CHARMM internal coordinates of N, CA and C (Angstrom, degrees):
IC EDIT
DIST 1 N 1 CA 1.4442
DIST 1 CA 1 C 1.5198
ANGL 1 N 1 CA 1 C 109.41
DIST 1 C 2 N 1.2906
ANGL 1 CA 1 C 2 N 114.97
DIHE 1 N 1 CA 1 C 2 N 135.77
DIST 2 N 2 CA 1.4578
ANGL 1 C 2 N 2 CA 116.58
DIHE 1 CA 1 C 2 N 2 CA 175.39
DIST 2 CA 2 C 1.5292
ANGL 2 N 2 CA 2 C 109.26
DIHE 1 C 2 N 2 CA 2 C -92.58
DIST 2 C 3 N 1.2776
ANGL 2 CA 2 C 3 N 115.15
DIHE 2 N 2 CA 2 C 3 N 176.85
DIST 3 N 3 CA 1.4697
ANGL 2 C 3 N 3 CA 121.65
DIHE 2 CA 2 C 3 N 3 CA -172.11
DIST 3 CA 3 C 1.5357
ANGL 3 N 3 CA 3 C 112.54
DIHE 2 C 3 N 3 CA 3 C -61.95
DIST 3 C 4 N 1.3141
ANGL 3 CA 3 C 4 N 117.90
DIHE 3 N 3 CA 3 C 4 N -40.44
DIST 4 N 4 CA 1.4645
ANGL 3 C 4 N 4 CA 120.49
DIHE 3 CA 3 C 4 N 4 CA -178.06
DIST 4 CA 4 C 1.5302
ANGL 4 N 4 CA 4 C 111.70
DIHE 3 C 4 N 4 CA 4 C -65.47
DIST 4 C 5 N 1.3259
ANGL 4 CA 4 C 5 N 117.08
DIHE 4 N 4 CA 4 C 5 N -35.98
DIST 5 N 5 CA 1.4618
ANGL 4 C 5 N 5 CA 120.30
DIHE 4 CA 4 C 5 N 5 CA 178.13
DIST 5 CA 5 C 1.5299
ANGL 5 N 5 CA 5 C 110.68
DIHE 4 C 5 N 5 CA 5 C -66.47
DIST 5 C 6 N 1.3168
ANGL 5 CA 5 C 6 N 116.30
DIHE 5 N 5 CA 5 C 6 N -40.71
DIST 6 N 6 CA 1.4632
ANGL 5 C 6 N 6 CA 120.61
DIHE 5 CA 5 C 6 N 6 CA 179.29
DIST 6 CA 6 C 1.5206
ANGL 6 N 6 CA 6 C 110.13
DIHE 5 C 6 N 6 CA 6 C -64.73
DIST 6 C 7 N 1.3160
ANGL 6 CA 6 C 7 N 116.64
DIHE 6 N 6 CA 6 C 7 N -44.50
DIST 7 N 7 CA 1.4548
ANGL 6 C 7 N 7 CA 120.25
DIHE 6 CA 6 C 7 N 7 CA 179.87
DIST 7 CA 7 C 1.5298
ANGL 7 N 7 CA 7 C 111.86
DIHE 6 C 7 N 7 CA 7 C -63.88
DIST 7 C 8 N 1.3223
ANGL 7 CA 7 C 8 N 117.51
DIHE 7 N 7 CA 7 C 8 N -41.22
DIST 8 N 8 CA 1.4623
ANGL 7 C 8 N 8 CA 119.61
DIHE 7 CA 7 C 8 N 8 CA 179.76
DIST 8 CA 8 C 1.5271
ANGL 8 N 8 CA 8 C 111.06
DIHE 7 C 8 N 8 CA 8 C -67.43
DIST 8 C 9 N 1.3204
ANGL 8 CA 8 C 9 N 117.30
DIHE 8 N 8 CA 8 C 9 N -35.07
DIST 9 N 9 CA 1.4635
ANGL 8 C 9 N 9 CA 120.98
DIHE 8 CA 8 C 9 N 9 CA 177.08
DIST 9 CA 9 C 1.5159
ANGL 9 N 9 CA 9 C 110.73
DIHE 8 C 9 N 9 CA 9 C -66.07
DIST 9 C 10 N 1.3164
ANGL 9 CA 9 C 10 N 116.58
DIHE 9 N 9 CA 9 C 10 N -45.01
DIST 10 N 10 CA 1.4603
ANGL 9 C 10 N 10 CA 120.49
DIHE 9 CA 9 C 10 N 10 CA 178.31
DIST 10 CA 10 C 1.5217
ANGL 10 N 10 CA 10 C 111.27
DIHE 9 C 10 N 10 CA 10 C -63.49
DIST 10 C 11 N 1.3126
ANGL 10 CA 10 C 11 N 116.75
DIHE 10 N 10 CA 10 C 11 N -40.07
DIST 11 N 11 CA 1.4600
ANGL 10 C 11 N 11 CA 121.35
DIHE 10 CA 10 C 11 N 11 CA -179.50
DIST 11 CA 11 C 1.5237
ANGL 11 N 11 CA 11 C 110.96
DIHE 10 C 11 N 11 CA 11 C -64.47
DIST 11 C 12 N 1.3124
ANGL 11 CA 11 C 12 N 117.03
DIHE 11 N 11 CA 11 C 12 N -42.66
DIST 12 N 12 CA 1.4698
ANGL 11 C 12 N 12 CA 119.77
DIHE 11 CA 11 C 12 N 12 CA -178.73
DIST 12 CA 12 C 1.5193
ANGL 12 N 12 CA 12 C 111.50
DIHE 11 C 12 N 12 CA 12 C -67.87
DIST 12 C 13 N 1.3323
ANGL 12 CA 12 C 13 N 118.60
DIHE 12 N 12 CA 12 C 13 N -37.24
DIST 13 N 13 CA 1.4682
ANGL 12 C 13 N 13 CA 120.10
DIHE 12 CA 12 C 13 N 13 CA 178.30
DIST 13 CA 13 C 1.5227
ANGL 13 N 13 CA 13 C 110.50
DIHE 12 C 13 N 13 CA 13 C -70.21
DIST 13 C 14 N 1.3150
ANGL 13 CA 13 C 14 N 117.38
DIHE 13 N 13 CA 13 C 14 N -34.37
DIST 14 N 14 CA 1.4576
ANGL 13 C 14 N 14 CA 120.80
DIHE 13 CA 13 C 14 N 14 CA 177.77
DIST 14 CA 14 C 1.5319
ANGL 14 N 14 CA 14 C 110.39
DIHE 13 C 14 N 14 CA 14 C -67.20
DIST 14 C 15 N 1.3108
ANGL 14 CA 14 C 15 N 117.01
DIHE 14 N 14 CA 14 C 15 N -41.57
DIST 15 N 15 CA 1.4645
ANGL 14 C 15 N 15 CA 120.77
DIHE 14 CA 14 C 15 N 15 CA 179.10
DIST 15 CA 15 C 1.5160
ANGL 15 N 15 CA 15 C 110.87
DIHE 14 C 15 N 15 CA 15 C -63.92
DIST 15 C 16 N 1.3299
ANGL 15 CA 15 C 16 N 117.47
DIHE 15 N 15 CA 15 C 16 N -43.18
DIST 16 N 16 CA 1.4532
ANGL 15 C 16 N 16 CA 119.33
DIHE 15 CA 15 C 16 N 16 CA -178.01
DIST 16 CA 16 C 1.5245
ANGL 16 N 16 CA 16 C 111.54
DIHE 15 C 16 N 16 CA 16 C -67.87
DIST 16 C 17 N 1.3394
ANGL 16 CA 16 C 17 N 117.33
DIHE 16 N 16 CA 16 C 17 N -35.14
DIST 17 N 17 CA 1.4583
ANGL 16 C 17 N 17 CA 118.47
DIHE 16 CA 16 C 17 N 17 CA 177.76
DIST 17 CA 17 C 1.5258
ANGL 17 N 17 CA 17 C 111.22
DIHE 16 C 17 N 17 CA 17 C -71.37
DIST 17 C 18 N 1.3319
ANGL 17 CA 17 C 18 N 117.30
DIHE 17 N 17 CA 17 C 18 N -33.20
DIST 18 N 18 CA 1.4697
ANGL 17 C 18 N 18 CA 120.51
DIHE 17 CA 17 C 18 N 18 CA 175.50
DIST 18 CA 18 C 1.5245
ANGL 18 N 18 CA 18 C 110.28
DIHE 17 C 18 N 18 CA 18 C -66.25
DIST 18 C 19 N 1.3337
ANGL 18 CA 18 C 19 N 116.80
DIHE 18 N 18 CA 18 C 19 N -41.15
DIST 19 N 19 CA 1.4657
ANGL 18 C 19 N 19 CA 120.59
DIHE 18 CA 18 C 19 N 19 CA 178.91
DIST 19 CA 19 C 1.5203
ANGL 19 N 19 CA 19 C 110.68
DIHE 18 C 19 N 19 CA 19 C -61.79
DIST 19 C 20 N 1.3223
ANGL 19 CA 19 C 20 N 116.69
DIHE 19 N 19 CA 19 C 20 N -42.49
DIST 20 N 20 CA 1.4577
ANGL 19 C 20 N 20 CA 120.87
DIHE 19 CA 19 C 20 N 20 CA 179.45
DIST 20 CA 20 C 1.5191
ANGL 20 N 20 CA 20 C 110.66
DIHE 19 C 20 N 20 CA 20 C -64.51
DIST 20 C 21 N 1.3254
ANGL 20 CA 20 C 21 N 116.58
DIHE 20 N 20 CA 20 C 21 N -39.85
DIST 21 N 21 CA 1.4609
ANGL 20 C 21 N 21 CA 120.44
DIHE 20 CA 20 C 21 N 21 CA 179.40
DIST 21 CA 21 C 1.5270
ANGL 21 N 21 CA 21 C 110.27
DIHE 20 C 21 N 21 CA 21 C -66.01
DIST 21 C 22 N 1.3194
ANGL 21 CA 21 C 22 N 116.87
DIHE 21 N 21 CA 21 C 22 N -40.50
DIST 22 N 22 CA 1.4699
ANGL 21 C 22 N 22 CA 120.41
DIHE 21 CA 21 C 22 N 22 CA 178.34
DIST 22 CA 22 C 1.5264
ANGL 22 N 22 CA 22 C 111.09
DIHE 21 C 22 N 22 CA 22 C -64.67
DIST 22 C 23 N 1.3174
ANGL 22 CA 22 C 23 N 117.36
DIHE 22 N 22 CA 22 C 23 N -41.52
DIST 23 N 23 CA 1.4576
ANGL 22 C 23 N 23 CA 120.59
DIHE 22 CA 22 C 23 N 23 CA 178.91
DIST 23 CA 23 C 1.5232
ANGL 23 N 23 CA 23 C 109.94
DIHE 22 C 23 N 23 CA 23 C -64.26
DIST 23 C 24 N 1.3220
ANGL 23 CA 23 C 24 N 116.91
DIHE 23 N 23 CA 23 C 24 N -40.06
DIST 24 N 24 CA 1.4624
ANGL 23 C 24 N 24 CA 121.40
DIHE 23 CA 23 C 24 N 24 CA 179.26
DIST 24 CA 24 C 1.5310
ANGL 24 N 24 CA 24 C 110.21
DIHE 23 C 24 N 24 CA 24 C -63.20
DIST 24 C 25 N 1.3264
ANGL 24 CA 24 C 25 N 116.28
DIHE 24 N 24 CA 24 C 25 N -42.94
DIST 25 N 25 CA 1.4647
ANGL 24 C 25 N 25 CA 120.26
DIHE 24 CA 24 C 25 N 25 CA 178.82
DIST 25 CA 25 C 1.5201
ANGL 25 N 25 CA 25 C 110.60
DIHE 24 C 25 N 25 CA 25 C -61.27
DIST 25 C 26 N 1.3377
ANGL 25 CA 25 C 26 N 117.37
DIHE 25 N 25 CA 25 C 26 N -43.12
DIST 26 N 26 CA 1.4615
ANGL 25 C 26 N 26 CA 120.37
DIHE 25 CA 25 C 26 N 26 CA -179.07
DIST 26 CA 26 C 1.5169
ANGL 26 N 26 CA 26 C 111.19
DIHE 25 C 26 N 26 CA 26 C -66.31
DIST 26 C 27 N 1.3396
ANGL 26 CA 26 C 27 N 116.66
DIHE 26 N 26 CA 26 C 27 N -36.36
DIST 27 N 27 CA 1.4690
ANGL 26 C 27 N 27 CA 119.27
DIHE 26 CA 26 C 27 N 27 CA 176.34
DIST 27 CA 27 C 1.5136
ANGL 27 N 27 CA 27 C 110.79
DIHE 26 C 27 N 27 CA 27 C -63.38
DIST 27 C 28 N 1.3279
ANGL 27 CA 27 C 28 N 116.48
DIHE 27 N 27 CA 27 C 28 N -41.15
DIST 28 N 28 CA 1.4595
ANGL 27 C 28 N 28 CA 120.42
DIHE 27 CA 27 C 28 N 28 CA 178.40
DIST 28 CA 28 C 1.5269
ANGL 28 N 28 CA 28 C 110.96
DIHE 27 C 28 N 28 CA 28 C -64.77
DIST 28 C 29 N 1.3188
ANGL 28 CA 28 C 29 N 116.83
DIHE 28 N 28 CA 28 C 29 N -41.65
DIST 29 N 29 CA 1.4722
ANGL 28 C 29 N 29 CA 121.05
DIHE 28 CA 28 C 29 N 29 CA 178.75
DIST 29 CA 29 C 1.5290
ANGL 29 N 29 CA 29 C 109.65
DIHE 28 C 29 N 29 CA 29 C -63.44
DIST 29 C 30 N 1.3243
ANGL 29 CA 29 C 30 N 116.88
DIHE 29 N 29 CA 29 C 30 N -43.40
DIST 30 N 30 CA 1.4596
ANGL 29 C 30 N 30 CA 119.74
DIHE 29 CA 29 C 30 N 30 CA 179.41
DIST 30 CA 30 C 1.5269
ANGL 30 N 30 CA 30 C 111.11
DIHE 29 C 30 N 30 CA 30 C -65.07
DIST 30 C 31 N 1.3278
ANGL 30 CA 30 C 31 N 118.13
DIHE 30 N 30 CA 30 C 31 N -36.96
DIST 31 N 31 CA 1.4634
ANGL 30 C 31 N 31 CA 121.03
DIHE 30 CA 30 C 31 N 31 CA 178.08
DIST 31 CA 31 C 1.5250
ANGL 31 N 31 CA 31 C 110.86
DIHE 30 C 31 N 31 CA 31 C -64.83
DIST 31 C 32 N 1.3186
ANGL 31 CA 31 C 32 N 117.00
DIHE 31 N 31 CA 31 C 32 N -41.20
DIST 32 N 32 CA 1.4665
ANGL 31 C 32 N 32 CA 121.13
DIHE 31 CA 31 C 32 N 32 CA 177.79
DIST 32 CA 32 C 1.5211
ANGL 32 N 32 CA 32 C 109.62
DIHE 31 C 32 N 32 CA 32 C -64.46
DIST 32 C 33 N 1.3246
ANGL 32 CA 32 C 33 N 116.39
DIHE 32 N 32 CA 32 C 33 N -42.90
DIST 33 N 33 CA 1.4578
ANGL 32 C 33 N 33 CA 120.75
DIHE 32 CA 32 C 33 N 33 CA 178.77
DIST 33 CA 33 C 1.5316
ANGL 33 N 33 CA 33 C 110.48
DIHE 32 C 33 N 33 CA 33 C -61.69
DIST 33 C 34 N 1.3268
ANGL 33 CA 33 C 34 N 117.31
DIHE 33 N 33 CA 33 C 34 N -43.01
DIST 34 N 34 CA 1.4636
ANGL 33 C 34 N 34 CA 121.05
DIHE 33 CA 33 C 34 N 34 CA 179.30
DIST 34 CA 34 C 1.5243
ANGL 34 N 34 CA 34 C 111.21
DIHE 33 C 34 N 34 CA 34 C -62.91
DIST 34 C 35 N 1.3497
ANGL 34 CA 34 C 35 N 117.03
DIHE 34 N 34 CA 34 C 35 N -41.79
DIST 35 N 35 CA 1.4665
ANGL 34 C 35 N 35 CA 120.06
DIHE 34 CA 34 C 35 N 35 CA 178.85
DIST 35 CA 35 C 1.5255
ANGL 35 N 35 CA 35 C 111.24
DIHE 34 C 35 N 35 CA 35 C -63.73
DIST 35 C 36 N 1.3241
ANGL 35 CA 35 C 36 N 116.41
DIHE 35 N 35 CA 35 C 36 N -42.11
DIST 36 N 36 CA 1.4723
ANGL 35 C 36 N 36 CA 120.21
DIHE 35 CA 35 C 36 N 36 CA 178.27
DIST 36 CA 36 C 1.5234
ANGL 36 N 36 CA 36 C 110.99
DIHE 35 C 36 N 36 CA 36 C -64.11
DIST 36 C 37 N 1.3152
ANGL 36 CA 36 C 37 N 117.09
DIHE 36 N 36 CA 36 C 37 N -40.34
DIST 37 N 37 CA 1.4506
ANGL 36 C 37 N 37 CA 120.62
DIHE 36 CA 36 C 37 N 37 CA 178.71
DIST 37 CA 37 C 1.5255
ANGL 37 N 37 CA 37 C 110.43
DIHE 36 C 37 N 37 CA 37 C -65.64
DIST 37 C 38 N 1.3278
ANGL 37 CA 37 C 38 N 118.31
DIHE 37 N 37 CA 37 C 38 N -39.80
DIST 38 N 38 CA 1.4557
ANGL 37 C 38 N 38 CA 121.49
DIHE 37 CA 37 C 38 N 38 CA 176.95
DIST 38 CA 38 C 1.5200
ANGL 38 N 38 CA 38 C 111.19
DIHE 37 C 38 N 38 CA 38 C -63.18
DIST 38 C 39 N 1.3400
ANGL 38 CA 38 C 39 N 116.86
DIHE 38 N 38 CA 38 C 39 N -43.25
DIST 39 N 39 CA 1.4576
ANGL 38 C 39 N 39 CA 120.04
DIHE 38 CA 38 C 39 N 39 CA 177.05
DIST 39 CA 39 C 1.5294
ANGL 39 N 39 CA 39 C 111.23
DIHE 38 C 39 N 39 CA 39 C -59.52
DIST 39 C 40 N 1.3334
ANGL 39 CA 39 C 40 N 116.67
DIHE 39 N 39 CA 39 C 40 N -43.35
DIST 40 N 40 CA 1.4630
ANGL 39 C 40 N 40 CA 120.90
DIHE 39 CA 39 C 40 N 40 CA 179.96
DIST 40 CA 40 C 1.5287
ANGL 40 N 40 CA 40 C 110.31
DIHE 39 C 40 N 40 CA 40 C -63.83
DIST 40 C 41 N 1.3156
ANGL 40 CA 40 C 41 N 117.47
DIHE 40 N 40 CA 40 C 41 N -43.35
DIST 41 N 41 CA 1.4563
ANGL 40 C 41 N 41 CA 120.19
DIHE 40 CA 40 C 41 N 41 CA 178.87
DIST 41 CA 41 C 1.5259
ANGL 41 N 41 CA 41 C 111.45
DIHE 40 C 41 N 41 CA 41 C -64.36
DIST 41 C 42 N 1.3306
ANGL 41 CA 41 C 42 N 117.04
DIHE 41 N 41 CA 41 C 42 N -38.39
DIST 42 N 42 CA 1.4623
ANGL 41 C 42 N 42 CA 119.96
DIHE 41 CA 41 C 42 N 42 CA 177.68
DIST 42 CA 42 C 1.5212
ANGL 42 N 42 CA 42 C 111.30
DIHE 41 C 42 N 42 CA 42 C -65.78
DIST 42 C 43 N 1.3450
ANGL 42 CA 42 C 43 N 116.80
DIHE 42 N 42 CA 42 C 43 N -39.08
DIST 43 N 43 CA 1.4668
ANGL 42 C 43 N 43 CA 120.08
DIHE 42 CA 42 C 43 N 43 CA 176.20
DIST 43 CA 43 C 1.5171
ANGL 43 N 43 CA 43 C 110.91
DIHE 42 C 43 N 43 CA 43 C -62.32
DIST 43 C 44 N 1.3194
ANGL 43 CA 43 C 44 N 117.35
DIHE 43 N 43 CA 43 C 44 N -40.66
DIST 44 N 44 CA 1.4633
ANGL 43 C 44 N 44 CA 121.49
DIHE 43 CA 43 C 44 N 44 CA 179.41
DIST 44 CA 44 C 1.5313
ANGL 44 N 44 CA 44 C 110.88
DIHE 43 C 44 N 44 CA 44 C -63.91
DIST 44 C 45 N 1.3279
ANGL 44 CA 44 C 45 N 116.68
DIHE 44 N 44 CA 44 C 45 N -31.15
DIST 45 N 45 CA 1.4555
ANGL 44 C 45 N 45 CA 120.61
DIHE 44 CA 44 C 45 N 45 CA 178.94
DIST 45 CA 45 C 1.5252
ANGL 45 N 45 CA 45 C 112.06
DIHE 44 C 45 N 45 CA 45 C -84.89
DIST 45 C 46 N 1.3243
ANGL 45 CA 45 C 46 N 116.38
DIHE 45 N 45 CA 45 C 46 N -3.83
DIST 46 N 46 CA 1.4532
ANGL 45 C 46 N 46 CA 120.83
DIHE 45 CA 45 C 46 N 46 CA 178.96
DIST 46 CA 46 C 1.5081
ANGL 46 N 46 CA 46 C 113.60
DIHE 45 C 46 N 46 CA 46 C 86.96
DIST 46 C 47 N 1.3067
ANGL 46 CA 46 C 47 N 117.33
DIHE 46 N 46 CA 46 C 47 N 17.66
DIST 47 N 47 CA 1.4636
ANGL 46 C 47 N 47 CA 121.67
DIHE 46 CA 46 C 47 N 47 CA 178.19
DIST 47 CA 47 C 1.5184
ANGL 47 N 47 CA 47 C 108.85
DIHE 46 C 47 N 47 CA 47 C -111.33
DIST 47 C 48 N 1.3164
ANGL 47 CA 47 C 48 N 115.43
DIHE 47 N 47 CA 47 C 48 N 145.25
DIST 48 N 48 CA 1.4550
ANGL 47 C 48 N 48 CA 118.59
DIHE 47 CA 47 C 48 N 48 CA 174.27
DIST 48 CA 48 C 1.5310
ANGL 48 N 48 CA 48 C 107.62
DIHE 47 C 48 N 48 CA 48 C -92.95
DIST 48 C 49 N 1.3299
ANGL 48 CA 48 C 49 N 117.78
DIHE 48 N 48 CA 48 C 49 N 160.60
DIST 49 N 49 CA 1.4747
ANGL 48 C 49 N 49 CA 119.53
DIHE 48 CA 48 C 49 N 49 CA 179.05
DIST 49 CA 49 C 1.5320
ANGL 49 N 49 CA 49 C 111.98
DIHE 48 C 49 N 49 CA 49 C -57.63
DIST 49 C 50 N 1.3165
ANGL 49 CA 49 C 50 N 117.87
DIHE 49 N 49 CA 49 C 50 N -30.76
DIST 50 N 50 CA 1.4647
ANGL 49 C 50 N 50 CA 119.87
DIHE 49 CA 49 C 50 N 50 CA 179.30
DIST 50 CA 50 C 1.5331
ANGL 50 N 50 CA 50 C 110.27
DIHE 49 C 50 N 50 CA 50 C -67.74
DIST 50 C 51 N 1.3143
ANGL 50 CA 50 C 51 N 116.81
DIHE 50 N 50 CA 50 C 51 N -36.79
DIST 51 N 51 CA 1.4523
ANGL 50 C 51 N 51 CA 121.01
DIHE 50 CA 50 C 51 N 51 CA 177.19
DIST 51 CA 51 C 1.5231
ANGL 51 N 51 CA 51 C 111.41
DIHE 50 C 51 N 51 CA 51 C -64.72
DIST 51 C 52 N 1.3116
ANGL 51 CA 51 C 52 N 115.47
DIHE 51 N 51 CA 51 C 52 N -34.51
DIST 52 N 52 CA 1.4652
ANGL 51 C 52 N 52 CA 119.14
DIHE 51 CA 51 C 52 N 52 CA -177.42
DIST 52 CA 52 C 1.5226
ANGL 52 N 52 CA 52 C 111.26
DIHE 51 C 52 N 52 CA 52 C -65.42
DIST 52 C 53 N 1.3375
ANGL 52 CA 52 C 53 N 117.17
DIHE 52 N 52 CA 52 C 53 N -30.90
DIST 53 N 53 CA 1.4572
ANGL 52 C 53 N 53 CA 119.28
DIHE 52 CA 52 C 53 N 53 CA 179.26
DIST 53 CA 53 C 1.5235
ANGL 53 N 53 CA 53 C 110.76
DIHE 52 C 53 N 53 CA 53 C -65.58
DIST 53 C 54 N 1.3238
ANGL 53 CA 53 C 54 N 117.27
DIHE 53 N 53 CA 53 C 54 N -36.14
DIST 54 N 54 CA 1.4557
ANGL 53 C 54 N 54 CA 120.50
DIHE 53 CA 53 C 54 N 54 CA 177.09
DIST 54 CA 54 C 1.5260
ANGL 54 N 54 CA 54 C 109.76
DIHE 53 C 54 N 54 CA 54 C -69.65
DIST 54 C 55 N 1.3182
ANGL 54 CA 54 C 55 N 115.99
DIHE 54 N 54 CA 54 C 55 N -35.60
DIST 55 N 55 CA 1.4664
ANGL 54 C 55 N 55 CA 121.06
DIHE 54 CA 54 C 55 N 55 CA -179.73
DIST 55 CA 55 C 1.5163
ANGL 55 N 55 CA 55 C 111.02
DIHE 54 C 55 N 55 CA 55 C -66.07
DIST 55 C 56 N 1.3228
ANGL 55 CA 55 C 56 N 117.05
DIHE 55 N 55 CA 55 C 56 N -40.46
DIST 56 N 56 CA 1.4545
ANGL 55 C 56 N 56 CA 120.90
DIHE 55 CA 55 C 56 N 56 CA -177.73
DIST 56 CA 56 C 1.4934
ANGL 56 N 56 CA 56 C 108.90
DIHE 55 C 56 N 56 CA 56 C -76.19
END
COOR INIT
IC SEED 1 N 1 CA 1 C
IC BUILD
């Protein structure tokens, strides 16, 4: 392998790991958003998040 092949291989693995990290971050953000939305809906129904644990 010459130098350019090694560099392109390293670059592609770095890009794919960055993409995976970005997707993971977005999943975490969406999970937090979903939890906040559930809390808000429970408050609107007159239940606290602690009550919901007993319900589930």
